[in-house]
C-alpha positions as CSV (number, residue, x, y, z in Angstrom):
1,M,109.1,82.9,78.3
2,G,111.6,84.8,75.8
3,G,110.1,88.5,75.2
4,N,108.0,88.3,78.5
5,P,109.1,91.5,80.6
6,L,107.3,89.5,83.8
7,A,109.1,86.6,82.9
8,E,112.5,88.3,82.6
9,L,112.3,89.3,86.1
10,V,114.0,86.5,87.3
11,T,116.8,87.4,85.5
12,L,117.3,90.4,87.5
13,G,117.2,88.6,91.0
14,Q,113.5,89.5,91.4
15,S,111.0,86.4,92.3
16,V,107.1,87.2,91.1
17,W,104.9,85.9,93.3
18,L,101.2,86.2,92.7
19,D,99.0,87.9,95.4
20,D,95.6,86.0,95.3
21,I,94.1,82.7,95.4
22,G,90.9,81.1,94.7
23,R,89.7,77.2,94.5
24,D,88.6,77.5,91.1
25,F,91.6,79.5,89.4
26,I,94.0,76.8,90.9
27,R,92.1,73.6,89.5
28,S,91.6,75.5,86.3
29,G,95.0,75.4,85.5
30,E,95.4,78.8,85.8
31,L,98.3,79.2,88.4
32,K,100.0,76.6,86.9
33,K,99.7,78.5,83.3
34,L,101.1,81.9,85.3
35,I,104.2,79.2,86.5
36,D,104.9,78.0,83.1
37,E,104.8,81.1,81.0
38,D,105.4,84.0,83.5
39,G,107.7,82.5,85.9
40,V,105.2,82.8,88.9
41,V,107.3,80.9,91.3
42,G,105.0,82.1,94.9
43,L,101.6,83.2,96.2
44,T,100.6,85.3,99.0
45,S,97.1,85.4,100.4
46,N,95.5,87.3,103.4
47,P,91.9,87.7,104.7
48,T,90.8,90.0,102.1
49,I,91.7,87.7,99.3
50,F,90.0,84.6,100.9
51,F,86.9,87.0,101.3
52,K,87.1,87.6,98.0
53,A,87.6,84.2,96.6
54,I,84.9,82.2,99.0
55,T,82.2,84.6,98.9
56,K,82.3,84.5,95.1
57,G,80.4,81.9,93.0
58,A,79.9,78.5,94.3
59,A,83.3,76.5,94.5
60,Y,83.2,76.6,97.9
61,D,79.8,75.2,98.9
62,E,79.6,71.6,98.5
63,E,82.5,71.6,101.1
64,T,80.9,73.5,102.8
65,R,77.8,71.8,103.1
66,R,79.3,68.8,104.0
67,L,81.1,70.3,106.8
68,A,78.2,71.5,108.1
69,E,76.2,68.5,107.8
70,S,79.1,66.5,109.7
71,G,78.8,69.1,112.6
72,A,81.7,71.5,111.8
73,S,81.4,74.6,113.5
74,T,81.8,77.7,111.6
75,S,85.5,78.4,112.7
76,D,86.3,74.8,111.8
77,I,84.7,75.2,107.9
78,L,86.6,78.4,107.3
79,E,89.9,77.3,108.5
80,T,89.7,73.9,106.3
81,L,88.1,75.8,103.5
82,M,91.6,77.9,103.7
83,V,94.2,75.2,104.8
84,D,92.8,72.9,101.7
85,D,93.3,76.1,99.3
86,I,96.7,76.4,100.6
87,R,97.5,73.0,99.9
88,L,96.6,72.6,96.4
89,A,98.4,76.0,95.8
90,A,101.4,74.6,97.7
91,A,101.4,71.5,95.6
92,E,101.6,73.4,92.3
93,L,104.2,75.2,93.2
94,L,106.3,72.7,95.2
95,P,108.2,71.9,91.3
96,V,109.4,75.2,92.0
97,F,110.3,74.8,95.8
98,E,112.4,71.6,94.4
99,R,114.0,73.3,91.6
100,T,115.3,76.6,93.5
101,K,116.4,74.8,96.3
102,L,113.8,76.1,99.0
103,L,114.2,79.9,97.8
104,D,111.1,80.3,95.9
105,G,107.9,78.5,95.5
106,W,106.3,79.6,99.1
107,V,102.6,79.9,99.5
108,S,101.6,81.7,102.6
109,I,98.7,81.8,105.0
110,E,98.0,84.7,107.6
111,V,97.9,84.0,111.4
112,A,94.2,85.6,112.1
113,P,94.7,89.6,113.0
114,A,93.0,88.7,116.4
115,F,96.8,87.5,117.2
116,A,98.7,90.9,116.2
117,H,99.1,92.4,119.1
118,D,99.9,89.3,121.0
119,T,103.6,88.3,121.0
120,Q,102.9,84.6,122.8
121,G,100.0,84.1,120.9
122,T,101.2,84.6,117.0
123,V,103.8,82.1,118.0
124,S,101.4,79.5,119.3
125,E,98.7,80.1,116.5
126,A,101.7,80.1,113.7
127,K,103.3,76.7,115.0
128,R,99.5,75.4,115.1
129,I,98.4,76.6,111.5
130,R,102.2,75.8,110.4
131,A,101.6,71.8,111.5
132,L,97.8,72.0,110.5
133,V,98.8,72.9,106.9
134,D,102.1,70.3,106.7
135,R,103.3,71.4,103.8
136,P,106.9,71.8,103.5
137,N,106.6,75.0,101.2
138,V,104.4,77.5,103.3
139,F,104.9,80.3,105.2
140,V,103.2,81.6,108.1
141,K,102.5,85.5,107.9
142,V,103.0,87.1,110.9
143,P,102.4,90.8,111.5
144,G,105.0,93.4,111.5
145,T,103.9,95.1,114.6
146,A,105.7,95.8,117.9
147,E,104.2,92.9,119.2
148,G,104.7,90.6,116.2
149,V,108.5,91.6,116.6
150,G,109.0,89.9,119.3
151,A,107.4,86.7,117.8
152,I,109.6,86.6,114.7
153,R,112.7,86.3,116.8
154,E,111.0,83.5,118.9
155,L,109.6,81.7,115.5
156,V,112.8,82.0,113.8
157,G,114.7,80.7,116.7
158,Q,112.4,77.5,116.9
159,G,113.7,77.0,112.9
160,L,110.2,78.3,111.5
161,S,110.3,80.0,108.1
162,I,108.1,83.0,108.1
163,N,106.7,86.0,105.9
164,V,106.7,89.1,108.2
165,T,103.7,91.4,106.7
166,L,102.4,94.5,107.0
167,I,105.4,96.8,107.3
168,F,105.1,100.1,106.3
169,S,108.2,102.0,108.3
170,L,111.8,102.0,108.1
171,D,112.0,102.0,111.9
172,R,109.8,98.9,112.2
173,Y,111.6,97.5,109.1
174,V,115.1,97.5,111.7
175,E,113.3,95.9,113.9
176,V,112.0,92.9,112.0
177,L,115.5,92.7,110.4
178,E,116.9,92.4,113.9
179,A,114.3,90.4,114.8
180,Y,115.6,87.8,112.1
181,L,119.4,87.9,112.8
182,S,118.6,87.7,116.6
183,G,116.4,84.4,115.6
184,L,118.9,82.9,113.4
185,E,121.6,83.5,116.3
186,L,119.4,81.9,118.8
187,L,118.9,79.2,116.9
188,A,122.0,78.3,116.4
189,A,122.6,78.6,120.2
190,R,119.7,76.0,120.8
191,R,121.1,73.5,118.4
192,A,124.8,73.7,119.7
193,A,123.3,73.3,123.1
194,G,121.6,69.5,121.7
195,D,118.2,71.3,120.8
196,Q,116.5,69.0,118.4
197,L,115.8,72.1,115.8
198,P,116.0,72.6,112.0
199,G,119.3,73.9,110.8
200,L,120.0,77.5,109.6
201,P,119.8,76.3,105.8
202,D,116.8,74.9,106.5
203,V,115.1,78.6,107.7
204,H,113.7,80.9,104.8
205,S,112.0,84.2,105.2
206,V,110.9,87.5,103.6
207,A,109.6,90.6,105.1
208,S,107.1,92.3,103.2
209,F,107.2,95.9,102.8
210,F,104.1,97.7,101.9
211,V,104.4,100.3,99.3
212,S,101.2,101.8,97.3
213,R,99.2,102.8,100.6
214,V,102.1,105.2,101.6
215,D,101.3,107.4,98.4
216,T,97.1,106.7,98.6
217,L,97.5,108.5,102.5
218,V,100.2,110.8,101.5
219,D,98.1,112.1,98.7
220,K,95.1,112.0,100.9
221,L,96.9,114.3,103.6
222,L,98.0,116.5,101.0
223,D,94.4,117.2,99.6
224,E,93.1,118.0,103.3
225,R,95.7,120.8,103.5
226,R,94.6,122.5,99.9
227,R,91.0,121.9,101.4
228,S,91.9,123.6,104.4
229,R,93.5,126.4,102.5
230,A,90.2,126.4,100.4
231,G,88.3,126.5,103.6
232,T,86.1,123.4,102.4
233,S,85.4,120.1,103.7
234,G,84.1,118.8,100.4
235,P,86.0,116.5,97.8
236,G,86.8,119.4,95.3
237,V,89.3,122.3,96.1
238,P,87.8,124.8,93.3
239,G,90.0,128.2,92.9
240,V,93.0,126.3,95.0
241,S,96.1,125.4,92.9
242,E,98.3,122.9,94.2
243,E,101.7,124.5,95.6
244,P,104.9,123.5,93.8
245,G,105.7,121.6,96.9
246,E,103.0,119.2,96.9
247,A,103.3,118.5,93.3
248,S,106.9,117.5,94.0
249,V,105.7,115.2,96.7
250,R,103.0,113.3,94.9
251,G,103.2,109.8,94.0
252,K,107.0,109.6,95.1
253,A,106.8,108.8,99.2
254,A,106.4,105.0,98.5
255,V,108.9,104.6,96.3
256,A,111.6,106.4,98.2
257,N,110.2,104.5,101.0
258,A,110.9,101.0,99.8
259,K,114.1,102.3,98.5
260,L,115.6,103.4,101.5
261,A,114.2,100.4,102.9
262,Y,116.1,98.3,100.3
263,E,119.0,99.8,101.5
264,L,118.5,98.7,104.8
265,F,118.7,95.3,103.6
266,R,121.8,95.3,101.7
267,S,123.8,97.0,105.0
268,T,122.2,94.7,107.2
269,F,123.0,91.4,105.1
270,A,126.8,92.4,104.9
271,G,129.7,92.6,107.7
272,R,130.9,90.5,110.0
273,R,127.6,89.7,112.0
274,W,126.2,88.6,108.6
275,D,128.9,86.8,107.5
276,A,129.0,84.8,110.9
277,L,125.6,83.5,110.3
278,E,126.0,83.0,106.4
279,S,129.0,80.9,107.3
280,Q,126.6,78.3,108.8
281,G,124.0,78.2,105.9
282,A,121.9,80.9,107.0
283,N,119.7,82.4,104.2
284,R,118.9,86.2,103.7
285,Q,115.3,87.7,104.8
286,R,114.5,88.6,101.4
287,P,112.3,92.1,101.0
288,L,108.9,91.7,99.4
289,W,107.3,94.3,97.9
290,A,103.5,94.4,98.9
291,S,100.5,96.3,97.9
292,T,101.9,97.4,94.5
293,S,98.7,97.7,92.8
294,T,98.3,101.3,92.0
295,K,95.5,102.8,93.2
296,N,95.9,106.6,91.8
297,P,94.8,106.4,88.0
298,A,97.0,109.4,87.3
299,Y,100.2,107.3,88.1
300,S,101.6,104.4,85.9
301,D,100.0,101.0,86.3
302,I,103.1,99.5,87.1
303,L,104.6,102.5,89.2
304,Y,105.3,100.2,92.4
305,V,106.9,97.3,90.0
306,Q,109.2,99.0,87.7
307,E,110.6,101.6,90.2
308,L,111.4,98.6,92.5
309,I,113.7,95.8,90.6
310,G,116.6,94.5,91.7
311,P,118.4,91.6,93.2
312,H,117.4,89.4,96.4
313,T,114.0,91.0,96.1
314,V,110.6,89.6,95.9
315,N,107.3,91.3,94.4
316,T,104.0,89.7,95.1
317,M,101.1,91.3,92.6
318,P,97.9,91.1,91.9
319,L,96.7,89.6,88.3
320,S,96.0,92.9,86.7
321,T,99.4,94.5,87.8
322,M,101.0,91.2,86.4
323,E,99.4,91.9,83.0
324,A,100.1,95.7,82.8
325,F,103.9,94.5,83.6
326,R,103.8,91.5,81.1
327,D,102.2,94.2,78.3
328,H,104.4,97.1,79.0
329,G,107.4,96.8,81.6
330,R,111.0,97.4,81.1
331,P,113.1,94.2,83.0
332,V,115.6,96.7,83.8
333,E,117.4,97.1,87.4
334,T,116.0,99.6,89.3
335,I,116.2,99.4,92.9
336,T,119.6,100.8,93.6
337,D,119.0,104.5,91.4
338,G,117.8,107.6,92.5
339,L,118.7,107.2,96.3
340,D,119.7,110.8,96.7
341,A,116.0,111.6,95.5
342,A,114.3,109.2,97.5
343,R,115.9,110.8,100.6
344,A,115.0,114.3,98.9
345,A,111.6,113.2,98.8
346,L,111.0,112.0,101.9
347,D,112.3,115.6,103.1
348,A,109.9,117.0,100.8
349,V,106.8,115.5,102.7
350,A,108.5,116.7,105.8
351,A,108.7,120.2,104.5
352,E,105.1,119.9,103.4
353,G,104.4,119.4,107.2
354,I,103.3,115.6,106.3
355,S,105.1,113.1,109.5
356,M,106.2,109.9,107.9
357,T,106.5,108.3,111.0
358,D,102.5,109.3,111.4
359,V,101.8,108.0,108.2
360,T,103.7,104.8,108.7
361,S,102.1,104.6,112.2
362,R,98.4,105.1,111.0
363,L,98.8,102.6,108.0
364,E,99.9,99.6,110.2
365,V,97.1,100.2,112.5
366,E,94.5,100.5,109.8
367,G,96.5,97.6,108.0
368,V,95.6,95.0,110.8
369,L,92.1,96.8,111.6
370,A,91.4,96.0,107.4
371,F,92.3,92.2,107.6
372,A,90.4,91.7,110.6
373,D,87.5,93.4,109.0
374,S,87.6,90.9,106.2
375,F,88.2,88.2,108.5
376,E,85.0,88.8,110.6
377,S,83.2,89.4,107.0
378,L,84.4,85.9,106.0
379,Y,83.4,84.4,108.8
380,A,80.0,85.9,108.8
381,A,79.4,84.6,105.0
382,V,80.4,81.3,105.9
383,D,78.4,81.2,108.9
384,E,75.4,82.1,106.7
385,K,76.1,79.2,104.4
386,R,76.4,77.0,107.0
387,A,73.2,77.7,108.6
388,A,71.3,77.9,105.2
389,F,72.6,74.4,104.5
390,L,71.9,73.3,107.7
391,E,68.2,74.3,107.4
392,K,67.8,72.9,103.9
393,A,69.0,69.6,105.4
394,Q,66.8,69.4,108.0
395,G,63.6,70.7,106.2
């Protein structure tokens, strides 16, 4: 792996995970190649990724046909297809899991978006999925909504390892960190009372802090301001130049937001409270940078990797971003650089009349809805295939 910038990130304390999944991709050996040659040590999935995998090509058709003809419902078929892929990926990453002593080698599967605003439903569903998959190196993904925060505390308090997803705001991240710590304390108290639960060293977690979508929305709001000044509702803004303040904000808010999140991480996992938990073998909840592909072609295609490199972090990337960083990335620590500039960037966003609270709240809502839409589309596609196979079998 020498001379490979992507593989060298591990020397800086950053774990590289793949944000993708697919049956052909795993069975062809491509995932194993990424593990062996690029130092990939984990994998994340979500309803959108599963939709792309299952609806592309015929890799899932034979299993879908067999399950349909055996009388399985559409829901059962869909869950089986997803669980089988998660198990395949978990098997590929199990050697990493064992070699890193449970730090990496994790594969993530998401609680259905329908439970995003249901605390108890999330707890029950996360436990059900975890038992169903039945692999040691599988994270259940829990949304970082207001209702999800309560689920985080309870799940960790029962000794489950989880991936908290869809975190956009610094305020919500503080709540997630608190839920994780209080969950560990609850687990310790339950064990002290005699409950047969996993020990603190057995609990691992990541907090998936979404990045690029922040710039996408901030830039969109800046464009709307320009159109307003131009008196037009169209996509272009002829004759209206960008103001200096707007230019200084573009492409800066997302990285700034993430850098300040990392500061919160460092301050949380230090001091007397954390020392007491760490003495019992507790593990840090590492920040995981998600949504790291660059959406705006005017920005560097490795912007959300290059600027967020540092110890005790994870970056989950789609294949295109991995390939770009492998080609021209610089493996140097950057996460703690420019903190004053990060604060200034968010101040500049506010000065332009854009509320980061409104931005991140909107992104949370849109994120949950996007995954729900993907899940519904995925269900419809599987349902259509199921019906076609049954019709053919009966004809």
